[in-house]
C-alpha positions in Angstrom: 71.0 -8.1 41.7 74.0 -10.3 41.2 75.7 -12.1 44.3 78.6 -9.4 44.1 76.1 -6.6 44.3 74.7 -8.3 47.6 78.0 -8.7 49.2 78.8 -5.2 48.5 75.6 -4.0 50.1 76.4 -5.9 53.3 80.0 -4.1 53.1 78.3 -0.8 52.9 76.0 -1.3 55.7 79.0 -2.6 57.8 80.9 0.3 57.3 77.8 2.8 58.4 77.4 0.6 61.4 81.2 1.2 62.3 81.2 4.8 61.7 78.1 5.4 64.2 80.3 3.5 66.8 77.4 0.4 66.6 79.8 -2.2 65.4 79.5 -5.2 67.4 81.7 -8.5 67.4 82.4 -11.5 69.4 85.0 -11.5 72.2 86.6 -13.8 74.5 87.2 -11.6 77.7 90.2 -12.6 80.0 89.0 -14.8 83.1 90.8 -12.6 85.3 88.8 -9.5 84.7 86.2 -8.8 87.5 82.5 -9.4 85.9 80.1 -6.6 86.1 78.4 -7.2 82.6 77.0 -10.3 82.4 73.3 -11.5 84.0 75.1 -14.2 86.4 73.5 -12.1 89.4 74.2 -14.5 92.2 77.6 -15.9 90.9 76.2 -19.3 90.5 78.0 -20.1 87.2 81.1 -20.6 89.1 79.6 -22.5 91.7 81.6 -26.0 91.6 79.3 -27.6 94.3 76.1 -27.0 91.8 77.9 -28.2 89.0 79.2 -31.5 90.5 75.7 -32.1 91.8 74.2 -31.7 88.5 76.7 -33.8 86.6 76.2 -36.7 89.3 72.4 -36.4 88.6 72.6 -36.6 85.3 75.1 -39.6 85.0 72.2 -41.6 87.1 70.1 -41.8 83.8 70.9 -44.1 80.8 70.9 -41.1 78.5 72.5 -37.7 79.1 71.1 -35.9 76.2 67.4 -35.5 75.5 67.5 -36.8 72.2 64.3 -35.7 70.6 61.6 -33.4 71.4 59.5 -33.6 74.5 56.4 -34.8 72.4 58.7 -37.9 71.1 60.6 -39.4 73.6 62.9 -36.5 75.0 61.1 -35.7 78.3 63.4 -37.3 81.1 62.6 -37.5 84.9 65.3 -34.8 84.9 62.8 -32.5 83.2 59.8 -33.6 85.2 61.6 -33.0 88.4 62.7 -29.3 87.9 59.2 -28.9 86.6 57.5 -30.2 89.8 59.9 -28.4 92.0 59.4 -25.0 90.1 55.4 -25.2 90.2 55.6 -26.0 93.9 58.1 -23.1 94.7 56.0 -20.6 92.5 52.4 -21.9 93.5 51.5 -22.7 90.0 49.3 -25.6 88.9 51.7 -26.6 86.2 55.2 -26.0 84.4 56.8 -26.7 81.2 60.7 -26.6 80.5 61.5 -24.9 77.2 65.1 -24.6 75.5 65.5 -20.8 75.9 63.9 -17.9 77.1 63.6 -16.6 73.5 61.7 -19.7 72.5 59.4 -19.2 75.4 58.3 -15.9 74.4 57.9 -17.1 70.8 55.8 -19.9 71.9 53.4 -17.9 74.2 52.7 -15.2 71.8 52.7 -17.0 68.6 50.2 -19.9 70.5 48.1 -18.0 72.8 46.7 -15.1 70.8 43.9 -16.6 68.7 42.0 -15.5 65.6 40.1 -12.7 67.3 42.3 -11.7 70.3 44.2 -8.9 71.0 47.5 -8.5 72.5 48.6 -5.4 74.6 52.2 -5.4 75.0 54.7 -3.1 76.6 56.7 -1.0 74.2 60.2 -2.0 76.1 59.4 -5.8 76.1 62.2 -8.3 74.9 63.1 -8.5 71.5 61.8 -12.1 71.4 58.5 -11.1 72.2 58.2 -8.1 69.6 59.4 -10.4 66.9 56.8 -12.7 67.9 54.0 -10.3 67.4 55.3 -10.1 63.8 53.7 -13.7 63.6 50.3 -12.0 64.4 48.0 -9.8 62.2 48.5 -6.0 62.9 45.2 -5.3 64.1 45.7 -7.8 67.0 48.7 -6.1 68.3 48.5 -3.1 70.3 51.8 -1.4 72.2 51.6 0.6 75.1 53.8 3.0 76.9 56.5 1.6 79.2 55.3 0.6 82.4 52.2 3.0 82.2 49.1 1.3 83.4 47.0 4.4 82.8 48.0 4.3 79.0 47.3 0.2 79.0 43.7 0.8 80.3 43.1 3.6 77.9 43.9 1.6 75.1 41.9 -1.4 76.3 38.8 0.8 76.8 39.3 2.4 73.1 39.3 -1.0 71.3 36.6 -3.0 70.4 37.5 -6.5 71.8 35.9 -9.5 70.4 37.9 -12.2 71.9 40.6 -12.7 74.5 42.4 -10.2 75.9 46.2 -10.8 76.7 48.8 -8.5 78.4 52.7 -9.1 78.0 54.7 -7.3 80.5 58.3 -7.9 81.9 58.9 -7.8 85.8 62.0 -6.1 85.8 63.3 -4.7 82.6 66.8 -5.7 81.4 68.2 -2.3 80.0 66.8 0.0 82.7 66.2 -2.1 85.6 62.6 -0.6 86.0 60.4 -2.8 87.8 56.4 -3.3 86.5 53.7 -1.6 88.7 51.3 -3.7 90.4 48.5 -1.9 88.7 49.0 -3.7 85.8 48.2 -6.7 87.4 45.1 -5.3 88.7 44.1 -4.2 85.4 44.7 -7.6 84.0 41.9 -9.1 86.6 39.5 -6.1 86.0 39.2 -7.3 82.7 39.6 -10.9 82.8 42.8 -10.8 80.7 45.5 -13.6 80.2 48.6 -11.9 81.9 52.2 -13.0 80.4 55.0 -11.8 82.9 58.5 -12.3 81.6 60.6 -13.0 84.9 63.8 -13.3 83.4 65.6 -10.7 85.5 63.7 -10.8 88.6 63.8 -14.6 89.3 66.5 -15.3 91.9 66.7 -11.7 92.8 63.4 -10.2 93.8 60.8 -10.7 96.6 60.9 -12.5 100.0 61.7 -15.8 98.6 63.8 -14.6 95.5 61.1 -16.0 93.1 60.4 -12.8 91.5 57.3 -10.3 90.8 54.5 -12.6 92.3 56.5 -12.9 95.4 57.6 -9.3 95.5 54.1 -7.8 95.3 52.7 -11.1 97.3 50.3 -12.0 94.3 48.7 -15.4 94.6 48.7 -16.8 90.7 45.3 -17.6 89.5 44.0 -19.4 86.0 44.9 -16.2 84.2 48.6 -15.7 85.1 51.3 -16.9 83.0 55.2 -16.6 84.3 58.1 -17.3 81.9 61.6 -17.3 83.5 64.8 -18.0 82.2 67.7 -20.0 83.4 71.0 -18.4 81.9 70.8 -15.5 84.6 70.4 -15.8 88.3 70.2 -19.7 88.0 73.8 -19.9 86.4 72.5 -22.5 83.7 70.8 -22.3 80.2 67.0 -22.8 79.2 63.9 -21.4 80.4 60.6 -22.2 82.0 56.7 -21.4 81.5 54.6 -21.6 84.6 50.6 -21.5 84.2 47.5 -23.3 84.9 47.4 -27.0 83.7 44.8 -26.0 80.9 47.2 -23.4 79.3 50.3 -25.7 79.8 48.6 -28.6 77.8 47.3 -25.8 75.3 51.3 -25.0 74.8 52.4 -28.7 74.6 49.8 -29.1 71.7 49.9 -25.7 69.9 53.3 -24.1 70.4 55.6 -24.6 67.4 58.5 -23.5 68.9 57.9 -26.1 71.8 56.6 -28.9 69.5 59.3 -28.8 66.9 62.6 -28.2 68.9 64.5 -30.6 70.6 63.8 -31.1 74.7 65.9 -28.8 76.8 69.5 -30.1 77.9 69.6 -32.8 80.6 72.4 -31.2 82.2 71.2 -27.5 82.1 68.0 -28.7 83.8 69.6 -30.4 86.5 72.0 -27.6 87.0 68.9 -25.2 87.3 67.2 -27.5 89.6 70.3 -27.4 91.9 70.5 -23.6 91.6 66.6 -23.5 92.5 67.2 -25.4 95.6 70.3 -23.6 96.5 68.4 -20.1 96.0 65.6 -21.3 98.3 67.9 -22.7 101.0 70.5 -19.4 101.3 67.8 -16.9 100.2 68.5 -14.8 103.8 72.2 -14.3 103.0 71.5 -13.5 99.1 68.7 -10.8 100.0 71.3 -9.2 102.4 74.1 -9.1 99.6 71.6 -7.7 97.2 70.5 -5.0 99.5 74.0 -4.2 100.1 75.2 -3.6 96.8 71.8 -2.0 95.7 72.9 0.7 98.7 76.4 1.2 97.3 74.9 2.1 93.8 72.8 4.6 95.3 75.3 6.1 97.3 78.0 6.3 94.8 76.2 6.8 91.5 72.7 8.2 93.1 70.6 5.2 91.0 68.0 3.4 93.0 67.1 -0.2 91.8 65.0 -3.0 93.0 67.2 -5.1 90.9 71.0 -5.6 90.6 70.6 -3.8 86.9 72.0 -0.2 86.7 71.6 1.8 83.8 74.0 4.9 83.8 73.0 7.0 80.7 75.8 8.6 78.8 74.0 9.3 75.5 77.2 9.1 73.6 77.9 5.8 71.4 81.7 6.7 71.7 81.7 7.8 75.0 80.3 4.6 76.2 82.9 2.6 74.5 85.5 5.0 76.0 84.4 4.3 79.6 84.0 0.7 78.8 87.8 0.4 77.6 89.1 2.5 80.5 87.3 -0.1 82.9 88.7 -2.5 81.0 92.1 -1.5 81.6 91.4 -1.3 85.2 90.5 -4.9 85.5 86.6 -4.5 85.2 84.1 -5.3 82.3 80.6 -3.6 82.0 78.4 -3.2 79.1 78.2 -0.4 76.8 74.7 -0.7 75.5 74.0 1.1 72.4 71.2 1.5 69.8 69.0 -0.4 68.5 69.0 -2.2 72.2 68.6 1.1 73.8 67.3 4.5 72.6 70.3 6.4 74.4 73.5 4.9 75.1 74.2 3.7 78.5 76.7 2.0 80.8 75.2 -1.2 82.1 76.4 -2.1 85.3 75.3 -5.3 87.1 76.0 -5.4 90.6 76.6 -9.1 91.0 76.9 -10.5 94.5 80.0 -12.1 93.9 81.8 -9.1 93.3 83.4 -7.5 96.2 82.2 -4.1 97.7 85.2 -2.8 97.5 85.5 -3.5 93.5 81.8 -2.1 93.2 82.7 0.9 94.7 85.8 1.4 92.7 83.9 0.9 89.4 80.9 3.3 90.6 83.8 5.8 90.9 85.4 5.2 87.8 81.9 5.7 85.7 81.1 8.9 87.8 84.5 10.5 86.9 
């Protein structure tokens, strides 16, 4: 195949994508638009006080970038301080900061599933986790029906398990806002399974202390529990973290390629996330009231009940979701128009962020409903 033929193949595929209303492109949106599309759930990405505090913290140190991997000399007191605060707040033995949620999921699945082990993963788990399963042998991976603890247990019972049993779920699923049932935690305990919980969309939003699903269900972390969270959503920064037993964190540091062979996370991002953690814990009462208020508005106006701030409004037509998004843009609002392959059927993804006014949220709901 010539290079010219290869280029034509890409052009042909791009034409098909455009024809199906699935074409995507980068856009820089007007700052004046009211944001109901991003995962900045608490509006902390525009909190100048947190930004200034993080900036001043980084300036206290000789180096302003990590310079190397955490196993060379890229590990900083800024990283450790954030890790210490995370494990204390979440009641885990140890913590590890990672460059991104994508890298965290790759690290966990690639490293923890050893020869003879079996991974049971929710069918709607994040793309990073699904991609990581491709690094394993096919017979090591079992996909179970979304949020179905019955299907999970049936699949466990019908497998000839020789090694470790590992279960991977999300606490809140990014595209539909569904929350994982507590029964999955019970099944993990029953079968002595390692349980990986991706808390990307629940940290800062769910639970009495806004710490996620463990907090929400009042589950005390044990040696088999592994919690991963991202910092680019409610925490208004960038990066990720893994919380687990000291034994598992030590193992990841020594075996997870996406941790060993990448530069340590940005010092500023970690300092900013640390400021956000302290802010969330100090203002949890006010934040929870705002979250509850917005959940009620969505229920009253769109008849959608959610435990998070994610509102998935099914449309089922790729062109129509783009038209709705365009109409909202003309009215000064931006929402997500989510299509395949991210979701099975096209949806409007509305994020009822707490920094968006009650009036604006009601207006958007009414426009979508019409």
